[in-house]
C-alpha positions, 0 to 999 in steps of 0.5 A, a space after each residue: 502506465 504511471 503517467 498522469 496529466 500534470 494539470 490534474 495533479 497539482 493540489 488535489 487531496 488524496 482520496 479517503 479509504 472506502 467505508 466498511 471493514 478493512 478486510 472480509 469478516 473472519 479474516 483479520 489482518 496481521 502485521 509483522 516487522 519481519 518474516 521471522 517474527 510473529 505478529 504484533 501484540 495488542 499494545 503495538 502502536 499503529 505506526 509502521 503499519 499498512 492496511 489492506 482494503 477488502 477489494 485489495 485482498 480479493 484481487 490479490 487472492 485472484 492474481 497471486 499463486 504460491 509464494 507470490 506477494 504484492 510489493 509496494 515501493 516508493 520512488 522519486 518521480 511523478 508529477 508530485 515528487 514521489 510515486 508509488 510502484 506496485 509489483 508481484 514478487 516472490 523474493 524477500 530482500 534484506 531491507 524487507 526484514 525491517 519493513 512491514 509484511 501485511 497478511 490478510 485472508 492469505 493475501 500478502 503485501 510487503 513494504 521495504 524499510 525505506 518505502 515504509 517511512 512514506 506510507 505508514 498508516 496508509 491503506 492499499 486499495 484495488 480500484 476498478 474504473 472504466 478506463 483502468 484497474 489498479 492498486 492504489 495507496 489511499 489515505 496516506 497520512 505521510 502525504 501532503 497532497 497527491 495526484 488525481 490519478 493516485 500514483 504520485 504524491 508529495 510528503 509533509 515536511 
């Protein structure tokens, strides 16, 4: 679940992205502002992008089939004010058209336009630990501080 003990959540810094390439060699990431347009040109700013770690791509390729993709949403709640929500989806919503689609090695992550404002410039990682395995948002430049369990954060004002 997304519950985490409150004493562990206050004032913790967000984890840094893992070292190494964001994706496996030979698998460039491609961003699109909508599903109907090609990826960005070389002079597009990095703002409005979301990155995928190599472990995220690997795990998505293991669990997705056909037209499935990972959806990242930001909702109010959690112990720090906002929380990340991950789900597998196959349906493109109208607000996804102005959001972002990240494609790497055949793995896809979709972020709607409202959530993108809270996660642009972040990396999506897949973390495997003894007590749990989960997708996480790491190195979020929009977050002021985050919960130690990686599901909740507060935004910079």
